[in-house]
C-alpha positions in Angstrom: -7.6 -12.0 5.5 -7.4 -11.0 1.8 -5.1 -8.2 0.7 -4.2 -6.3 -2.4 -0.6 -5.4 -3.2 0.3 -2.4 -5.4 3.7 -1.4 -6.5 4.3 2.3 -6.0 6.9 4.1 -8.2 7.8 7.7 -7.7 10.1 9.6 -10.2 10.6 12.5 -7.8 11.8 12.2 -4.2 9.5 13.9 -1.7 6.6 13.6 0.8 3.5 11.8 -0.5 0.1 11.3 1.0 -1.8 8.1 0.6 -5.5 7.9 1.3 -8.2 5.2 0.8 -11.8 5.6 -0.3 -14.0 2.7 0.6 -17.2 1.8 2.4 -15.3 -0.9 4.3 -13.0 -0.5 7.3 -9.5 -0.8 5.7 -5.9 -0.7 6.6 -2.9 0.6 4.6 0.7 -0.5 4.9 3.7 0.7 2.9 6.7 -1.5 2.4 10.1 -0.8 0.9 11.5 -3.3 -1.7 9.2 -6.3 -0.9 6.3 -7.6 1.2 5.8 -11.0 2.8 2.5 -11.8 4.3 4.1 -14.5 6.5 6.4 -11.8 8.0 4.6 -8.5 7.7 7.0 -6.6 10.0 9.8 -6.8 7.5 10.5 -3.8 5.3 7.6 -1.8 6.6 7.8 2.0 6.2 4.5 3.1 7.7 0.9 1.9 8.2 -2.4 3.3 9.2 -6.0 2.3 10.1 -8.4 5.2 10.5 -6.5 8.6 10.1 -8.4 9.3 6.9 -11.8 9.4 8.8 -14.7 7.0 8.3 -12.6 3.9 8.9 -10.2 4.8 6.0 -6.4 4.9 6.1 -4.3 7.9 5.4 -0.6 8.3 5.9 2.3 10.4 4.6 5.7 8.9 3.6 8.9 10.3 2.2 9.5 8.3 -1.1 12.8 8.1 -2.8 12.9 8.2 -6.6 14.0 4.9 -8.0 13.1 2.9 -4.9 10.4 0.2 -5.0 7.5 0.5 -2.6 4.6 -1.9 -2.1 1.3 -0.6 -0.8 -0.7 -3.3 0.9 -4.4 -2.8 1.5 -6.5 -5.1 3.7 -9.7 -4.9 5.7 -10.4 -5.0 9.4 -12.8 -8.0 9.1 -11.6 -11.4 7.9 -13.3 -12.4 4.7 -14.5 -8.8 3.9 -14.2 -7.8 0.3 -15.3 -5.0 -1.9 -14.2 -2.0 -4.0 -11.6 0.4 -2.7 -9.8 3.4 -4.2 -6.5 5.0 -3.3 -5.4 8.5 -4.0 -1.8 9.6 -3.8 -0.7 13.2 -3.7 2.8 14.7 -3.6 5.4 16.5 -5.7 4.5 14.6 -8.8 2.3 11.7 -9.9 3.2 8.2 -8.9 2.7 5.0 -10.8 0.5 2.4 -9.2 0.8 -1.2 -10.6 -1.5 -3.9 -9.2 0.6 -6.9 -8.2 -1.9 -9.3 -6.8 -4.8 -10.0 -4.6 -3.6 -12.6 -2.1 -4.0 -14.4 1.2 -1.7 -14.5 4.2 0.7 -17.0 2.6 1.8 -14.8 -0.3 5.2 -13.1 -0.7 5.2 -10.2 -3.2 8.5 -9.0 -4.8 8.1 -6.9 -7.9 10.1 -7.7 -10.9 12.6 -5.3 -12.2 13.7 -4.8 -15.7 16.9 -3.1 -16.9 
């Protein structure tokens, strides 16, 4: 399976809603701090498959300002690829930074700068 990892940064603590837009059947996973495809159960905050309707993910999560989150998007079918969009709503805008498109052997830890 291919996936896309996106760093999510919130400047205001609060409840945020994540929803995909795609013609494919997709999954969304939210991780705190880092994501490892070889151990996807570590650091998971929440995940969803079809709550957004039409085989799209939708979930809500309480994000803490200053905490690193990783949104991982993948598809139901192995080898499927295509365009996908993500909308995030909440108390303020979040920053989404594309980290990589990878396969199941990738570990993603965002870099931090002081």
